[in-house]
Each structure stands twice: as structure tokens, then as C-alpha cells.
C-alpha positions, 0 to 999 in steps of 0.5 A: 154766200147765199146768206151774205146775199140775203143779208145785203138784200135785207140791208138795202131794203131797210136803207130804202125804207128809212129813206122812203119814210123820211118826212120833208126835204131840205136843200142847201146853198152856200155863197161868199158874201165877202172875204169875211162873210159866208152865207148858208141857206137851208130851204125846207119843205115839210111833208105834204101829209104829216106836216113834219120835217125830219132832222136834217144833218147838213152835208160834209161839203157844207160842213167843210164850207162852215168849219172854222167860221163863226155863226153871227146871225140866223134869219128865218123866213116862212115860205109861201105856205107858212108853218104854224105860228110860233114853230120852233127851229134848232141848229144842234152840234154833234153834242146835241147843243143848240148853237143858237141857245133857243133863239130860234124858238117861236118863229113868226109865220108872216115875217122874216126874223133874225136872231143871234147865237146865245151862249149861256145867257150872253149873245156871242158868235158861235164857232162851227167845228163839225156838222150841224143838224137842223130840227123843227117842231111845233108845225101842223101845216102840211107842206109848209115851206121856209128857209134858214139863212146862216151868216158866218164870219171869221 
């Protein structure tokens, strides 16, 4: 019994440590723009000391909201504390495939930009069938902020 309690204590410590070391934050918002259009906003803030954003696995609630819909466009919006110019974002599925096909690379620091999914070499809506993960790279600005707005259609 003591060994089980020790094991549980160690597991709790490891889980807490992993969470405490996570860099940056993401908040989710979902809205119905119409019967045939949904909007998902992922607002992000990089870590204040490391300028990083930990890969963000969207919640089950948001995944269920998106399931069976198609990503038709994504807008990126740098925040008041803009990230490094030409920072890169990806939105990957459970197979680590970027559902935007690289279209969110080299984002601007001053302007909002829009992109449509690229499947192989063609622009095409991308179905959502599982949870997605937002990733960021190429940023060196501490506490950089921004948003990723995902438009979904039936």
C-alpha cells in the first residue's frame, strides 16, 4: 500500500511538473456564424521568458464542435506584441499532417493574413474528423500574442 501511495505521489509530481513547464497559453472560442458556417478562434500568448508556445491539442469539446465540418479558410492575426516576422504555424491532425499544407508559413507581424487549405498541390476544403494540434515555430519575441481564426463549412 505504501508503494502504491509513493507511486501516486511521484505520478502527481511528474504531471504537475510537466504542466508547470508548459510554455505559453491558448484559449478557445467557438461561434456559429450561420447554419452553414462555424468559426473557431484560438488566441495564443507565448511564454514571457522563452518566447515559445507549447504544441496545443484542442479540447474534446472543440473537436466535437468541428467534427464533420470542413476547414475552408484560416486567418492569422498578430497581437499587440507581435511575434517575429515570418513566424510559422501549423494545424496538424492525429497523423501529424498539416491540414493547411504549409499555407500558414511565414506569417506577417503587422497584418492579419488569410489562407486556404492546400491538399497535395491544390486549394481544397479539408475535413475535420479528429482533434487538431496548433504548433508554432520561428518566434523569438517574449510574450508575443496573436490569434488563429478557423472558418468551417458543411
